[in-house]
C-alpha positions in Angstrom: 15.7 6.6 21.4 15.6 2.3 20.8 19.6 3.0 20.6 22.3 1.6 22.4 24.5 2.6 24.0 27.5 0.8 22.0 25.7 2.0 19.2 25.7 5.6 20.3 29.4 5.1 21.5 30.5 3.2 18.0 29.7 6.6 16.1 31.7 8.6 18.4 35.0 6.2 17.9 33.8 6.5 14.3 34.6 10.6 14.5 36.8 10.0 16.9 39.3 9.6 13.7 38.0 12.7 12.3 35.5 15.0 11.1 32.7 13.2 8.4 29.7 13.2 6.5 26.9 11.1 7.1 27.7 8.9 4.1 30.5 8.0 5.7 30.1 7.4 8.3 27.4 4.2 7.0 30.0 2.9 4.9 32.1 2.8 8.0 30.6 2.0 10.7 26.8 -0.4 8.6 28.9 -3.7 9.5 29.3 -4.3 12.1 25.3 -3.4 12.9 23.3 -5.7 11.3 22.7 -7.6 8.4 20.7 -5.0 6.1 23.0 -2.1 8.0 22.9 0.7 9.4 19.7 2.8 7.1 19.5 6.8 6.8 16.3 6.6 9.6 18.9 5.5 12.2 22.0 7.1 11.7 20.2 11.2 11.1 18.4 10.8 14.5 21.0 9.6 16.2 23.1 12.2 14.9 20.9 14.4 16.2 20.1 12.7 20.1 24.2 13.4 19.6 23.9 17.2 19.0 21.3 17.9 21.1 23.8 16.3 24.3 26.8 18.2 22.8 28.5 15.6 21.8 28.9 16.5 18.3 28.7 19.2 16.0 27.2 19.7 12.6 29.0 21.7 10.2 27.1 22.9 6.8 29.6 22.6 3.4 28.4 25.0 1.0 28.1 23.0 -2.2 27.8 25.1 -5.7 27.1 22.1 -8.1 25.8 19.4 -4.9 23.8 20.1 -2.5 25.0 21.4 1.0 26.4 18.3 2.7 26.8 18.2 6.6 29.9 17.0 8.0 30.2 15.9 12.2 32.9 16.5 14.9 33.7 15.3 17.9 33.0 18.1 21.1 35.4 17.8 23.6 32.5 17.0 25.7 31.6 13.9 23.3 35.6 13.2 24.0 35.5 12.8 27.4 32.3 10.8 26.8 33.4 8.2 24.1 37.1 8.3 26.7 34.7 8.0 30.0 33.0 5.2 27.7 36.4 3.1 26.5 37.8 3.2 29.9 35.5 1.6 31.6 33.4 -1.8 32.1 30.2 -0.7 30.4 29.1 -3.1 27.8 32.0 -5.2 28.0 29.5 -8.0 30.1 26.1 -9.2 28.3 23.4 -9.6 30.8 21.3 -12.7 29.2 22.9 -14.8 30.8 23.8 -17.7 27.8 25.0 -15.1 25.5 26.0 -17.3 23.1 23.2 -18.3 22.7 21.6 -15.3 21.5 24.6 -14.2 19.1 24.3 -17.5 17.6 20.4 -18.0 16.0 20.7 -21.7 15.0 20.8 -22.3 17.8 16.9 -22.3 18.9 16.7 -23.6 15.5 18.8 -26.6 16.9 16.7 -27.0 20.9 13.8 -28.5 18.3 15.3 -30.4 15.9 14.0 -33.7 17.3 10.6 -32.5 14.6 12.5 -32.2 11.8 13.7 -36.0 10.1 17.5 -36.9 10.2 18.5 -36.0 6.3 16.6 -32.1 7.8 18.7 -32.2 10.2 22.0 -33.1 8.5 21.3 -30.9 4.9 20.7 -27.5 7.5 24.6 -28.1 8.9 26.1 -28.8 6.0 24.1 -25.5 5.2 25.4 -24.2 8.2 28.9 -25.3 7.4 29.1 -23.8 4.3 28.3 -20.5 5.4 30.9 -20.8 8.2 33.1 -21.4 5.6 32.2 -18.6 3.2 32.3 -16.4 5.9 36.1 -17.4 7.3 37.7 -17.0 3.9 35.2 -13.5 3.0 37.1 -11.8 7.1 40.7 -13.2 5.1 39.7 -11.0 2.5 39.0 -8.2 4.4 42.2 -9.1 7.1 44.3 -8.2 4.0 43.0 -5.0 2.5 43.1 -3.9 6.6 46.6 -5.3 6.3 47.6 -3.4 3.1 45.3 0.5 4.3 47.5 -0.3 7.4 45.5 -0.7 10.1 46.7 -1.5 13.4 46.5 -5.3 15.4 43.9 -3.7 17.6 41.9 -4.2 15.0 42.4 -6.7 12.5 42.7 -9.3 15.6 39.4 -8.1 15.5 39.1 -10.0 12.2 41.3 -12.6 13.2 39.2 -13.3 16.7 35.5 -13.4 14.3 37.4 -15.6 12.1 37.8 -18.0 14.6 34.2 -17.2 16.7 33.5 -19.6 12.9 36.0 -21.9 13.3 34.5 -23.3 16.1 31.3 -22.9 14.8 32.1 -25.4 11.5 33.8 -27.7 14.4 30.8 -28.1 16.1 28.2 -29.0 13.5 30.8 -30.5 11.6 31.0 -32.9 15.0 26.7 -33.1 15.3 26.9 -33.3 10.9 28.8 -36.8 12.1 26.7 -37.5 14.7 23.6 -37.4 12.7 24.6 -39.6 10.2 26.4 -42.2 12.3 22.8 -42.5 13.4 21.0 -42.4 10.2 23.5 -45.4 9.2 22.7 -47.1 12.1 19.2 -46.7 11.8 19.6 -47.9 8.5 21.0 -51.2 9.7 18.9 -52.1 12.3 15.4 -51.3 9.9 17.5 -54.1 6.9 17.8 -56.3 10.3 14.0 -55.9 11.7 13.0 -56.9 8.0 15.4 -60.4 8.3 14.9 -61.2 11.4 11.1 -59.7 11.2 8.4 -62.9 12.6 8.4 -66.1 8.9 10.9 -64.6 6.8 13.3 -67.5 7.8 10.9 -70.1 7.5 9.6 -68.6 4.3 13.0 -68.3 3.2 14.1 -72.2 3.6 10.8 -73.6 2.4 12.0 -71.3 -0.8 15.4 -73.2 -0.5 13.6 -76.6 0.2 11.1 -75.8 -3.2 14.2 -75.7 -5.0 16.3 -77.7 -4.2 13.6 -80.8 -4.8 13.3 -79.9 -7.5 15.0 -82.7 -10.0 17.6 -83.0 -11.6 17.4 -80.9 -15.8 18.6 -84.2 -18.1 21.9 -83.4 -20.3 
């Protein structure tokens, strides 16, 4: 099916809160799936798959002036499966050894930074900092909305974790940016010195000064 176990169980988790239409499931779940969200081509085959496993039940709600809607309920078997997953250790550890590397795709590009100029590296780091700061502001607004809606503290703590991750990215990128900026400054100083100290540079300077000192003084 191409769906991870966590995706399946997250859908069951949404239905644990009560029956829901496909549109509502997608609205709740989409921000946590991918950049483009969860589309109908992913959601409905998954719901059909869960229905086939007797984990969810579909109810057709007839409407007079609108097309019929399907309302999805979690079954007793689905509830048992969800609680088995929730109390167990499944999906709590990433099988990838360096999972942090896979979760922050910018690190892959950073691995090959030597192929960029210092100015290009600095520009990319500044954009990373700007993006992370934008997410911190966005998560802050989301947390306030969640708090106003009376959501439990565990959900708020999840947002806090997201903020902490973005702050760590800002700190890490800022330190790297500072190092890149210092290295570029040292390179500029070094280039200036090499121009001054290149063979013949000092001799030409003294010759110029000598010619100036041997000129007859202007009569007043």
